[in-house]
C-alpha positions as CSV (number, residue, x, y, z in Angstrom):
1,M,135.3,34.8,4.5
2,M,135.3,32.3,1.7
3,R,134.4,34.7,-1.1
4,E,136.4,37.6,0.3
5,T,139.6,35.5,0.6
6,V,139.6,34.1,-2.9
7,D,138.6,37.4,-4.4
8,S,141.5,39.1,-2.6
9,I,144.0,36.5,-3.8
10,M,142.8,36.9,-7.4
11,R,143.0,40.7,-7.2
12,I,146.5,40.7,-5.7
13,A,147.8,38.0,-8.2
14,K,146.8,40.0,-11.2
15,K,149.2,42.8,-10.3
16,W,152.1,40.3,-10.7
17,N,151.1,39.5,-14.4
18,P,151.1,35.7,-14.2
19,D,150.2,33.7,-17.3
20,Q,147.7,31.7,-15.2
21,F,146.8,31.6,-11.5
22,E,144.5,29.9,-9.1
23,A,143.2,30.9,-5.7
24,Y,142.1,28.2,-3.2
25,W,140.5,28.4,0.3
26,S,139.4,25.7,2.6
27,R,138.1,25.3,6.2
28,N,137.7,21.9,7.9
29,R,136.2,21.1,11.3
30,I,137.0,17.6,12.5
31,T,135.3,16.4,15.7
32,T,136.4,13.1,17.2
33,V,135.1,11.2,20.2
34,R,137.4,8.2,20.9
35,M,136.5,5.3,23.1
36,A,138.7,2.6,24.7
37,L,138.3,0.1,27.6
38,S,134.6,0.8,27.4
39,D,134.9,4.5,28.2
40,I,135.4,7.8,26.4
41,V,139.1,8.7,26.5
42,E,139.3,11.6,24.2
43,A,137.0,14.3,22.8
44,K,138.2,17.1,20.6
45,T,137.4,19.5,17.8
46,M,140.1,20.7,15.4
47,L,139.5,23.6,13.0
48,V,141.9,24.0,10.1
49,E,141.5,27.0,7.8
50,G,143.8,28.5,5.2
51,A,144.4,29.6,1.6
52,S,146.8,29.0,-1.2
53,I,147.8,30.0,-4.7
54,R,149.2,28.4,-7.8
55,F,151.1,31.0,-9.8
56,V,152.0,30.1,-13.4
57,L,154.8,31.7,-15.5
58,G,155.2,29.9,-18.8
59,K,155.5,26.3,-17.7
60,S,156.8,27.1,-14.2
61,I,154.4,26.8,-11.3
62,G,154.9,28.5,-7.9
63,F,152.9,27.5,-4.9
64,A,152.4,29.1,-1.5
65,S,149.9,28.9,1.3
66,T,149.0,30.6,4.6
67,T,146.8,30.3,7.6
68,E,146.8,34.1,8.2
69,L,144.1,35.6,5.9
70,S,144.8,39.3,6.4
71,S,145.4,41.4,3.3
72,A,149.1,41.8,4.2
73,S,149.6,38.0,4.6
74,L,147.8,37.3,1.3
75,E,150.1,39.9,-0.4
76,R,153.2,38.0,1.1
77,M,151.8,34.6,0.0
78,V,151.3,35.8,-3.6
79,E,154.8,37.3,-3.6
80,V,156.3,34.0,-2.4
81,S,154.5,32.1,-5.1
82,H,155.7,34.5,-7.8
83,K,159.3,34.1,-6.6
84,A,158.9,30.3,-6.5
85,A,157.6,30.3,-10.1
86,K,160.6,32.5,-11.3
87,S,163.2,30.3,-9.5
88,K,161.8,26.9,-10.5
89,G,162.6,25.2,-13.8
90,S,159.8,24.8,-16.3
91,D,157.7,21.7,-16.4
92,P,157.4,20.5,-20.0
93,D,154.4,18.3,-19.1
94,F,152.3,21.2,-17.7
95,K,149.7,22.3,-20.2
96,S,147.1,24.4,-18.3
97,L,145.0,24.8,-15.2
98,P,141.5,23.6,-15.7
99,E,139.0,25.7,-17.7
100,A,135.5,26.4,-16.5
101,T,133.0,23.7,-17.3
102,D,129.2,23.6,-17.1
103,A,128.4,23.5,-13.4
104,K,126.5,20.5,-12.0
105,A,124.0,20.9,-9.2
106,Q,125.6,21.0,-5.8
107,L,125.1,18.0,-3.6
108,A,123.0,18.4,-0.5
109,C,124.8,19.3,2.7
110,D,123.3,18.9,6.1
111,R,123.9,22.2,7.8
112,V,123.1,20.7,11.2
113,L,125.9,18.2,10.8
114,L,128.2,20.9,9.3
115,E,127.9,22.9,12.5
116,L,127.7,20.1,15.0
117,D,129.2,21.0,18.4
118,L,131.4,18.9,20.6
119,P,129.0,18.3,23.5
120,T,126.5,16.8,21.1
121,A,129.2,14.5,19.7
122,V,130.2,13.4,23.2
123,E,126.6,12.6,24.0
124,M,126.5,10.3,20.9
125,G,129.6,8.6,22.2
126,Y,127.9,7.9,25.5
127,A,124.8,6.6,23.7
128,A,127.1,4.1,21.9
129,L,128.7,3.1,25.2
130,R,125.4,2.6,26.9
131,A,124.2,0.3,24.0
132,A,127.5,-1.7,24.1
133,R,127.3,-2.1,27.9
134,T,123.7,-3.2,27.8
135,E,124.0,-5.6,24.8
136,G,127.4,-6.9,25.6
137,P,128.3,-6.6,29.3
138,G,131.9,-7.7,30.0
139,L,133.1,-7.2,26.5
140,D,136.0,-4.8,25.8
141,F,134.6,-1.9,23.7
142,S,136.6,0.6,21.7
143,G,136.2,2.8,18.6
144,S,135.4,6.4,17.6
145,I,132.8,8.7,16.2
146,N,134.2,11.2,13.7
147,V,132.4,14.2,12.2
148,V,134.1,15.9,9.2
149,A,132.8,19.2,8.0
150,E,134.4,20.7,4.9
151,E,134.1,23.9,3.0
152,C,136.2,25.1,0.0
153,A,136.3,27.6,-2.8
154,V,138.4,27.5,-6.0
155,M,138.8,30.3,-8.5
156,N,141.2,30.6,-11.4
157,S,142.1,32.9,-14.3
158,L,140.4,30.6,-16.8
159,G,136.9,31.2,-15.5
160,V,136.7,28.5,-12.7
161,D,134.6,29.9,-9.9
162,V,133.1,27.3,-7.6
163,S,132.6,26.4,-4.0
164,D,131.5,23.3,-2.1
165,S,130.3,22.4,1.4
166,C,129.9,18.8,2.7
167,A,129.7,17.0,6.0
168,S,129.6,13.4,7.1
169,I,129.6,11.4,10.3
170,F,131.2,8.0,10.7
171,S,131.4,5.5,13.6
172,S,133.5,2.4,13.9
173,Y,133.6,0.1,16.9
174,T,135.5,-3.0,17.9
175,V,134.4,-5.4,20.6
176,E,136.8,-8.1,21.9
177,E,136.8,-10.9,24.5
178,N,140.2,-12.0,25.9
179,E,141.9,-11.6,22.5
180,Q,140.0,-14.8,21.5
181,R,137.1,-13.1,19.7
182,S,136.8,-9.9,17.8
183,A,134.1,-8.2,15.8
184,I,133.5,-4.8,14.1
185,G,130.5,-2.5,13.6
186,Q,130.4,0.5,11.4
187,D,127.8,3.2,10.4
188,C,128.0,6.4,8.4
189,S,125.8,9.1,7.1
190,R,125.7,12.5,5.4
191,S,122.8,13.5,7.6
192,L,122.7,13.7,11.4
193,K,119.0,12.8,11.4
194,A,119.8,9.5,9.6
195,F,122.7,8.6,12.0
196,D,122.1,6.3,15.0
197,P,125.2,6.4,17.3
198,A,124.2,3.1,18.9
199,K,123.5,1.2,15.6
200,A,127.1,0.2,15.0
201,A,127.8,-0.6,18.6
202,V,124.9,-3.1,18.7
203,A,126.0,-4.5,15.3
204,A,129.5,-5.2,16.7
205,V,128.0,-7.0,19.8
206,E,125.7,-9.0,17.6
207,N,128.6,-9.9,15.3
208,I,130.8,-11.2,18.2
209,R,127.9,-13.3,19.5
210,Q,128.0,-15.2,16.2
211,N,131.7,-15.8,16.8
212,K,132.3,-18.9,19.0
213,Q,135.5,-19.4,20.8
214,G,138.3,-19.0,18.3
215,V,140.4,-22.0,17.3
216,A,143.7,-22.4,15.5
217,P,143.9,-21.4,11.9
218,P,143.6,-23.9,9.1
219,E,146.7,-25.5,7.7
220,P,148.6,-23.4,5.2
221,G,147.5,-23.9,1.6
222,S,144.9,-22.7,-1.0
223,Y,141.3,-22.1,0.0
224,D,138.1,-20.6,-1.2
225,V,137.9,-17.2,0.6
226,I,134.8,-15.1,1.1
227,L,135.7,-11.5,2.0
228,G,133.1,-9.3,3.7
229,P,132.6,-5.7,2.6
230,H,134.9,-4.3,5.3
231,A,137.7,-6.7,4.1
232,V,137.1,-5.8,0.5
233,S,137.4,-2.1,1.3
234,E,140.9,-2.7,2.7
235,L,141.9,-4.3,-0.6
236,V,140.4,-1.5,-2.6
237,E,141.9,1.3,-0.5
238,Y,145.5,-0.1,-0.3
239,V,145.9,-2.5,-3.3
240,L,143.5,-1.5,-6.0
241,A,143.1,2.3,-5.9
242,Y,146.7,3.2,-6.6
243,A,146.7,1.0,-9.7
244,L,143.7,3.0,-11.1
245,D,145.6,6.3,-10.6
246,L,146.9,7.8,-13.8
247,S,149.9,9.3,-12.0
248,A,150.9,5.7,-10.9
249,V,150.4,4.6,-14.5
250,D,152.7,7.4,-15.6
251,V,155.6,6.4,-13.3
252,G,155.2,2.7,-13.9
253,M,153.9,1.8,-10.5
254,S,150.5,0.6,-11.6
255,Y,150.1,-3.1,-12.5
256,L,147.3,-2.0,-14.8
257,R,149.6,0.1,-17.0
258,G,148.9,-0.4,-20.7
259,R,145.8,-2.6,-19.9
260,L,143.0,-0.3,-21.1
261,G,140.5,-2.2,-23.1
262,E,141.8,-5.5,-21.7
263,S,140.1,-8.0,-19.5
264,I,141.5,-7.7,-16.0
265,G,138.9,-9.6,-14.0
266,V,135.9,-12.0,-14.4
267,E,132.9,-10.8,-16.5
268,S,130.8,-10.3,-13.3
269,L,133.2,-7.7,-12.0
270,S,132.2,-4.0,-12.6
271,I,133.7,-1.1,-10.6
272,T,133.0,2.6,-10.7
273,D,134.2,5.7,-8.9
274,D,131.1,7.7,-8.0
275,G,131.9,11.1,-6.6
276,R,128.3,12.3,-6.6
277,R,126.6,9.3,-4.9
278,P,124.0,10.9,-2.5
279,D,124.8,8.5,0.4
280,G,128.6,8.3,-0.3
281,I,130.7,9.6,2.6
282,A,133.4,10.8,0.1
283,S,131.0,12.5,-2.3
284,K,131.8,16.1,-3.2
285,S,130.3,18.5,-5.7
286,V,133.7,19.5,-7.2
287,D,137.3,18.4,-6.8
288,D,139.9,20.8,-5.5
289,E,140.7,22.2,-9.0
290,G,137.1,23.2,-9.5
291,V,136.2,20.3,-11.8
292,P,132.8,18.8,-11.2
293,T,132.8,15.2,-9.8
294,G,130.9,12.4,-11.5
295,V,130.6,8.7,-12.2
296,T,133.7,7.1,-13.8
297,P,133.4,3.6,-15.0
298,L,136.7,1.9,-14.2
299,V,136.1,-1.8,-14.8
300,V,133.0,-2.9,-16.9
301,N,132.2,-6.6,-17.1
302,G,135.8,-7.4,-16.2
303,V,137.3,-5.0,-18.8
304,L,139.5,-2.0,-17.7
305,R,137.8,1.1,-19.2
306,N,139.4,4.1,-17.5
307,Y,141.8,5.5,-14.9
308,L,141.2,8.2,-12.3
309,S,142.8,11.5,-13.2
310,D,143.3,15.2,-12.4
311,S,143.8,17.9,-15.0
312,Y,147.7,17.7,-15.0
313,Y,148.0,14.0,-15.7
314,A,145.0,14.0,-18.1
315,A,146.9,16.5,-20.2
316,K,150.3,14.9,-19.8
317,M,149.2,11.4,-20.7
318,S,147.0,12.3,-23.6
319,S,148.3,11.6,-27.1
320,P,146.9,11.4,-30.7
321,L,146.2,7.7,-29.9
322,R,144.4,8.2,-26.6
323,S,142.8,11.3,-25.0
324,F,142.3,11.6,-21.3
325,R,140.3,14.1,-19.3
326,S,140.1,15.0,-15.7
327,T,137.6,12.7,-14.0
328,G,137.1,15.2,-11.1
329,N,139.5,13.4,-8.8
330,G,142.1,16.1,-8.2
331,F,141.9,16.5,-4.4
332,R,144.0,18.3,-1.8
333,L,144.1,15.9,1.2
334,G,146.4,16.1,4.2
335,P,147.3,14.2,7.3
336,V,143.9,14.7,8.9
337,P,140.5,14.1,7.3
338,G,139.1,16.8,5.0
339,R,140.5,19.2,2.4
340,D,144.0,20.6,2.9
341,Y,144.7,24.2,1.7
342,S,148.4,23.6,2.0
343,S,148.6,20.7,-0.5
344,L,148.7,20.6,-4.3
345,P,146.0,18.6,-6.0
346,N,146.7,14.8,-6.2
347,I,144.6,12.0,-7.7
348,Q,142.4,10.4,-5.1
349,P,139.3,8.1,-5.4
350,T,135.9,9.1,-3.9
351,N,133.4,6.4,-3.5
352,I,134.6,3.1,-5.1
353,V,131.5,1.0,-6.0
354,V,131.9,-2.7,-6.6
355,E,128.6,-3.7,-8.3
356,P,126.7,-6.5,-6.4
357,G,126.0,-10.0,-7.9
358,D,123.2,-12.4,-7.9
359,R,124.0,-14.7,-4.9
360,S,123.2,-14.5,-1.2
361,L,125.9,-14.9,1.4
362,D,124.2,-18.1,2.5
363,E,124.3,-19.5,-1.0
364,M,128.0,-18.7,-1.4
365,I,128.7,-20.5,1.9
366,L,126.6,-23.5,0.9
367,E,128.6,-23.8,-2.4
368,T,132.0,-23.9,-0.5
369,N,133.6,-27.2,0.2
370,K,136.7,-25.9,2.0
371,G,137.0,-22.2,2.7
372,I,137.3,-19.2,5.0
373,L,134.8,-16.4,5.6
374,I,136.7,-13.2,6.6
375,G,134.8,-10.2,7.8
376,R,137.7,-8.0,8.5
377,I,141.4,-7.8,7.6
378,W,144.2,-5.4,8.6
379,Y,147.8,-4.6,8.0
380,C,147.0,-4.8,4.3
381,Y,150.1,-3.7,2.4
382,P,151.4,-3.9,-1.2
383,I,154.6,-5.9,-1.2
384,N,155.5,-5.4,-4.8
385,P,153.1,-2.6,-6.1
386,T,154.2,-3.1,-9.8
387,I,152.6,-6.6,-9.9
388,G,149.9,-6.1,-7.3
389,E,151.4,-8.4,-4.7
390,F,150.1,-7.8,-1.2
391,S,150.0,-9.3,2.3
392,T,147.3,-9.0,5.0
393,T,146.2,-10.8,8.2
394,N,142.7,-11.6,9.5
395,R,141.5,-9.2,12.1
396,G,138.2,-10.7,13.2
397,D,134.9,-12.1,12.2
398,T,136.7,-15.1,10.6
399,H,135.1,-18.5,10.2
400,Y,136.2,-21.9,8.7
401,I,133.8,-23.4,6.2
402,E,133.6,-27.1,5.3
403,N,131.1,-28.9,3.1
404,G,128.9,-25.9,2.8
405,E,128.7,-25.2,6.5
406,V,130.4,-22.8,8.9
407,K,132.3,-25.1,11.3
408,H,134.0,-22.8,13.8
409,T,135.4,-19.4,14.4
410,V,139.1,-18.8,13.7
411,L,141.4,-16.9,16.0
412,P,142.0,-13.2,15.1
413,N,145.5,-12.4,13.7
414,S,146.3,-16.1,13.2
415,F,147.0,-16.3,9.5
416,R,148.0,-14.3,6.5
417,I,147.0,-14.0,2.9
418,N,149.9,-13.6,0.6
419,D,148.8,-13.2,-3.0
420,Q,148.5,-11.0,-6.1
421,L,145.4,-8.9,-6.6
422,P,145.5,-9.2,-10.5
423,R,145.4,-12.9,-10.1
424,L,142.6,-12.8,-7.6
425,L,140.4,-10.6,-9.8
426,K,140.4,-13.6,-12.2
427,Q,139.5,-16.0,-9.4
428,I,136.2,-14.4,-8.4
429,V,133.5,-17.0,-8.3
430,G,130.7,-15.1,-6.6
431,L,129.4,-11.7,-5.6
432,S,126.6,-11.3,-3.1
433,K,123.4,-9.3,-3.6
434,E,124.0,-7.4,-0.4
435,Q,126.2,-4.3,-0.6
436,T,127.6,-2.3,2.3
437,Q,129.5,1.0,2.5
438,S,132.8,0.8,4.5
439,I,135.6,3.2,5.4
440,V,139.0,1.9,6.4
441,W,141.1,3.4,9.2
442,G,143.3,6.1,7.7
443,G,141.6,5.8,4.3
444,V,140.6,8.7,2.1
445,S,137.7,7.1,0.2
446,S,134.7,4.9,0.9
447,C,133.9,1.6,-0.7
448,F,130.5,0.1,-1.5
449,S,130.9,-3.6,-1.8
450,P,129.2,-7.0,-1.7
451,H,130.7,-10.1,-0.2
452,I,133.2,-11.4,-2.8
453,K,134.2,-15.1,-3.1
454,F,137.6,-16.0,-4.5
455,S,138.9,-19.4,-5.3
456,D,142.5,-20.7,-4.7
457,V,143.6,-18.0,-2.3
458,R,147.0,-18.5,-0.6
459,I,147.0,-18.8,3.2
460,T,150.0,-19.0,5.5
461,Y,150.5,-18.8,9.2
462,S,150.8,-15.3,10.7
463,K,154.0,-14.2,12.4
464,A,152.1,-11.5,14.4
């Protein structure tokens, strides 16, 4: 179906004499097993398949999509895209669709995971529940297992002809006790064989056992704050990623606009986007324009070196003084996980990697006179995106540190951090050796991160 569909679109489009054109097809199968109140409350599989076309006349681009893949429906889709291109005004910033590039080897895809059935996923959910009930009887257990299987094909009139298949499985669980204690456990894999459905459930129970009865938050003020990998991933997904997006730079929303080559963080901070990392949940062989993914150094030793880009903004933002290229980050992502045939490409990160440091978590705690260790945050939102101002609250796994020792657990949702990320990137005083992959709820990318210690972080009481 994949090859037949894009071939048909290309053949039909040629009859309308476009200057350039692109055929796209995708099929996603999303399986979800959801748990609440220590039981399975939902189990479903959703299949989404469709095709689309970008039809170019001069500098005008028409777009159309369909879920009906018959010859007649594809004919109508191409006709609609042609009419749209004729009726739209030209886009002076459009240069070209991507040209074919040297293909890189495709990333391995676990066919077993790609074709996983719902009963197998449900049994994994029960395995997680059994582990949680055994290890933490009486605790409230909730969470989900999600399997995302993606296939796509892209072909255009400039020689691009690629396809990609990838699959991943991800579990995230929360255990709570009377709203006084809360802990999270996560696990993910690109291979079913390497995935243990009970692993994250046991980790969540072990985490909450380390959390003593929560007490009131510390007084408002400035503290040293150690963020765990899950908390760092929230900041990366919602406060950092958009600032590294070349389209946000273009419209003036990025607080990193005009900062290329400048120091934006401490020298120990290095960040990359690695779209081909073998264990990365967001890894893909190509983006949704057919450009091979790769490793993009974003911040090197504290210096901003690059932005993420697709082909449109790479061409638009290039000048005689600075040339940009697509970094292989032009993805079509919709309201559900996986690729979305009905969307135009937009710049999206893949696996953001924050390089680890040379300290252990224990050493970072020992060196803290007055601080807070936060394993998980939520409701992390930009307040003023143009300056990187954000607000978030502690979700769980939060502990007060005094004189190098963890003194007590802090109540979930009891305080907020109100600060500016550009300032905090200069306040990093430690990165741990340990590094963990995390995926946030509703996020599109993964984040590999160590624990990160910041000095002088602004804490206020929560209104939640």
